[in-house]
N, C-alpha and C positions, 0 to 999 in steps of 0.2 A: 402724679402723672408720669415722672421720670421713673418711677419703680416699675410701672406697668411696661414702659416703652423699653427700658434698658434690656431686659432678658432677650428682646427679639433681635438685637444687634450684638450679642456676644457670641463668642466663639462657641460656647456649649451648644447655642440654638443650631448652628450651621453644622456642628458635627453629629448633633442628635438627627438632623434631617438626613445627614449622609448615611448614618447607622440605619435609619428607617428604610432607605433607598436600598442599602445592602439586603435588609430582610425582604423587600419586595422583589428584587432580583433573584434571591435564593427560592422564592416561593414558585417562580416559573416553572422549573423541572417537575416538581411533584404535581402541579396542577395539570401541566401538560399530560403526564402520565395517567393521572387519574381520569382525565377527558377521554383519552384513547381507551382506557380500560372499561368506560361507561358509553358504548356507542348508542347514538340516538335511536337506533331501531328497536333496543330492548325496552320492556315496560318501565313505566317511572319508578316504581318501587324498586325493582332490580337494578335500575342505573343509579338510584341513591345508594344502595347498600354497595355496589361495586365501586362507586366513585369514593365513598367514605374508607372501604378497605384498602384501595389502591392508594389512597392519599396517606393513610397511616403507614402502610408499608414502606412507602418511600421515605417518610420522615424518619422512620426508625432506621431505615438502610442509612440515611444520611448522617445520622448521629452515632452510628456504630464506629468508624474509624477513630482511632486515638487522635489523628491529625484535627479531625473536626472539632474536639473538645479544646484542643490547644489554639485553634484558630478562634473559636468563640471567646475564649478567654482573653486573647490578644485584642481582638476587635472591641470587646466590651471594655477593657482597660484604657485603649486609646480613644474611643469615640463617646464612651458612656462616662469615663472616669469612675469605673466601678472598684478599680484598686483590687483586683481579685488575685489570690496567690497563684502560682504556676501549678498546673495540675501534676499529681502525683500518680502514677498508676500502680496503686497498690493491688497485689495478687488477691486481696480479700475480698475485694467488691469491685472489679473492672467493669462488669456488666451493668450494675446499678448505675456507676457513673455514665456510662453510655447511654442509658435509657434516660436519664436526667437531662442529658445533652440534646435527645431528641425532643423531649418536652420544651426544653428552652427554644430550640430551632423552631418549634411550632408556634410558640409565642412571639419569637421574632419576626417570623414571617407574616403572621396575623396582623400584628401592630404595624410592622413596616408597610405591608400592602395598604392599610386603613390610612395611614399618615401620608403615604405617597399620594394616593389618590385625592385625599381632601386637599393636600397642598397643591397639586396639580388644577384641581377645580378651583381653588381660590386664586392661583395665578392667573388662570385662563379668564375668569370673571373680572379680576383687576386689570385686565388688559382689554378685554373686548369691550366693557362698557364705555370707557373714555373715548374709544377708537370710534364707536359708532356715534358718539355724541359729537365728536370733533368733525366727523363727516356728514353732519347736516341731521342727525338724528335718524331713528328708525325704530324697529322692534327686534328685541332679542329673546329668542325662544330656546328652552332647553329643558328636557326632562317633562315635557307637557306645560311648562310654565311659558308665558309669553309676558315681557317686561317692554313696555313703550319708552322710548328715550326721546325726549323732545329736544328741539333746536335752541340754540341760545341759552340765556341764563337759566332758563328753566330746567336745563339738564345737567346744571352744575352738581347736582347731587351726585352723579356718576363718580365724580372725582372722590367724594367723602366715602362712597361704598368702595370704590377701589382700593383706598386706604385701608378700610376695615377689612377687606378681603385679604389683602397682604398682612395684616395684623393676625388675622384669623389662621392664615397658612404657617406663621412663625409660633403663634400658640399651639398649635396641633402638633408641629415638630417638638416643641419643648415638653408637651404632655406626654407623647410618645416616648420619648426618652425618660421622663419621670415614671411611667408606668414599667418600663423595663428595668429601670435600674434596681429597684429592690428585688426583683426576681433573679437577677444574676448571681449574687451571693448565694441564694437558696439552691439554685438549679445548677451552676457552675463552680460553687465553692468546694472546700475540701469536705469531704465526709468523715465519718469518725476513724475509718481506717487510714485515711490519707492523713488527718489530723495527728493520729498516733505516730504514722511514718514520719511526718514533718518534725514532730516533738523529739523522736529518736535521733533524726539527723541533726537537729539543733543541738542536742545533748553531746552528740560526737564531734560537732564542731567546737564547742564549748571545751570539752576534754582535749582536744587537739590544742586550743590556744592555750590552755593552762599547762599543758606538757611543755609546749614551746617555750611560756614564759618561765617554767621551771629550769628548761635548759639554759636559756638565756641568763638567768639570775647565777647558776653554777659556774657556767663559762666566764662570763664578765667579773664576777665576784673573785673568782680564782686568780683571773689575769690581773685585775687592779690590786689586789692584795699581794700578789707577787712582784708586781713592779713598782709598788709602794717600797716595800722592802728592799728590793735591788737599787732603787733610787737613792735610798738612805744609805745603802752600802757605797754606792758610786761617789756620792757626795763626800763621804767620810774618807775615803781611800783615794781620793782625787789627786792629793799632794804626794803622799806616801807610798802608794802602789797604784800608778795609773794604768798599768797593764790589767790588773783585776778589775779596776773601776771601769775600764773599756769593755770588758767581758760582760760585766753587768749591764751596761748600757746596750750592748748588742743582745742580750737575752731580753731587754725590756723591748727593744724593736721587734723581736721575733714573736714574743707572746703577744704584743698588742697588734700585730699584723693578723696573727690567727684569731684574736677576739674580733677584730673587724670583720674578718670572713663568716664568723659564726654570726655577729649581728647583721651582717648584711644579708645572710641566708635567713634567719628567723623573720626579720622584717618583710623579706621577701615574700615569704609564705603567708604571714599575717595580711599582707596587702592585698595578694592575689588570690588568697584562699586556696592555694593549691597544696597538695601532699608533698611533704619534704622528700627530696631525692639525694641530696647530700649524704655520703656514708657518715654515720655517726661513730664516736670514738667507742671503743670496746677496751676490754682487759688487754688485748694485744697492744694497745697504744699506752700501756702503763709505763714503759720505760721512759719516753719523752716526758711525761707528767712528773715522773720522779725527779728527773734531770732538772727540770724547771724549778722544781722545789729546792733542790740542792743548790742551784746558783743563785737563789734568793738567800744562802747563807744559812739553810738548816740543815741539822744533822740528822739525816733520814736514813733509816736501815729497813730493808725490806726483805720479807722472807716469804716465798711463794712454795705452794705443794700442789700437787696434781698437775694435769694437763689442762691449763686455762683456755687452749684453743679449742678445746672441744665442748667448752660450756655453751649452752643455747645463746643465740645471737640476743634475744631480749633480756635474759639475765646479764649477760656480759655487758650490754650497754648501760643497764641501769647500776650494776656494780661500779663501773668506771665513774660514773657521776656521783655515786656514794662516796668513793674514795677521793674523789676530787673536792667534794665540799668538806669532806672531813679532813683533808690536808689544808684546806682554805682556812677553816676554822682554828686549825692548829697553829698556822702562821699568824693569824689575826689577833687571837686571844691568848694563846699559851707560850711557853718557854719553846724556842725551836732548837735547842742544843742535843736532845736525845729523842727524836720522834721515831717511833716504832711502827711499821705497818706489816700486817701479816695477811696473806690472801690464800686460802687453799680450798680445794675441791675434793671432798671425800665422802664416801658413803652416801652419795645422792644429794648433797649438801655443798653450797658455796658459803664459805666463811670468811668474813672481812673482820679484821680487828686492828683499830688504830688507837695507839696509846701515845700520849705526850704528857710531859711534866707541866704543872700550873704553878702559880705562885701560892702562898700560904693563905690568901683570902678566899680560896675556893669554898664554896658552900657544901658541906656533906650532910648526911642524914644518917643516924644510927641504923646499923642492920644493912641489908641489901640495897643497892642503888637501883632506882628505878627512874623510868621516863615519866616525866610529870609535866602538867600545863606549864608550871612555874619555869622549868628548864626551856621550853618553848619560847616563852616571853622575855627571857633575860639573857644576858651574856653567859656563857659557859662557865666563868668564873664567878658569876653573881655580881659583877661590876656594872657601873654605869658609865656613861661617856662623859665628855667633858662638860656637856649642857646640863648633865644632872639627870638626863631622862634615861630609861632603860632602853637598851639596844634591842632592836627586833631579832627575832630568831627563825627567819623564814627558812635558812638552810636546814635547821633540825628538823622542822616541820616537813620540808620536801624529802629529806632522808626517811622519815618515818612513813610518808605516803607512798614512795617507791617501795619500800619493802613491805608495806601492807598490801599492796596491788599484787605483788607477787607471791602473796600468802606467806611471808616469811616472819622473822623474829628481829626485833632490834631493842637495844638497850643503850642508852647514853647516860653518863653522869660521872662524878668524882669517884675515884679510887685511890687507894693507898698501896704503893709498891715500893719496896726499898726503903721504908720509912719515910717518904715523901709523897706529896699530894701529886696525884696525876688525873688527867681525864681520859676516860675510856669509852671508844665508841665501838660496838660489836654489832654485827648483823649476820643472820644465818638465812639463806635463801634456798627453797628447794629447787633441784634441777629438772625433775621431771614433771612437776606440777606448774611449771610456769604458763602463763597464759600465753 
């Protein structure tokens, strides 16, 4: 019994009746226009044709505005619980979507008018029968039917019928919502063109988030590595050279503050879903990056060639991140005594080369050094961390992805220079074909 009664008192039943009432109200303008278009002085057949044509024309006109579809989707989501996606006006099929909206409006108006009429009649019957009984009995006539209501206990049946009429009105409201709910996704949901546009938009959002994650990895990874080395230098020189230790601590503060700014910016973009507006680092900011690395105690020599200021902005931003990640790896895994960086723009190409010495445990292959999956999964020197597990190589993977997206060439691996093992990272990026 509770299973039958509970739906009548749920919020969904009241929202469904409200949605039906909305459809009944919307049906009034097309009905009025159709009645005016078919005056009673015309022949019956002509009146029927004119009424039908006028009704269809008004329904189509009501579904044509883009706001009509948005309104239908919002009302169906809130009152029917349809969970429809927001409409995307794709240029491939805007008119098809508008005609689908007109068809849904016709169904909504028809069901809404029927539900409203049935519930109003049920409420009227539930009210009038007990009132007649309580007033001493009598007869109730409606639609050619006459129902006698006796006085006293013999008219007690009116209370049962009244409760049944109220239940009938509730079930009619629930049934009307149940009839419209499966139609909403078919007529108001995304069509093929919209689904394709939504999928493309989702891919763009995922690509943006992946790019921001890579930016965060590069920025925070570089900062943590440099700060760790500077903290070690400060701890070692605190007693013997306090001035140098103080400079190292100051550098830690500056780099940490910059990293916090980057972190706040990226998290804000991810949280709010907006596009980044903060200017990103380019090769024009190479000087401060080099100074931070040198403050960490590294011996870094830099050679530049060509006009780096004329490099396209996209290439310049990605090249800065490549250099930043390469220097971070050099500080983290290699020997920092003699790091060599060369950045040059010539003959339509931007060339970045970073070479730093490594210890004798570096893994090498006979012949030409290549970028391999093994390099991406392990430390650049092939070593493992203190837990015995291989270190992740997301930085090198990120470099490869950046260069590949810019249609460039990249190689990373061990190389022998001056009779001792080195690690060499080299990237060539075209300047004119960058996206």
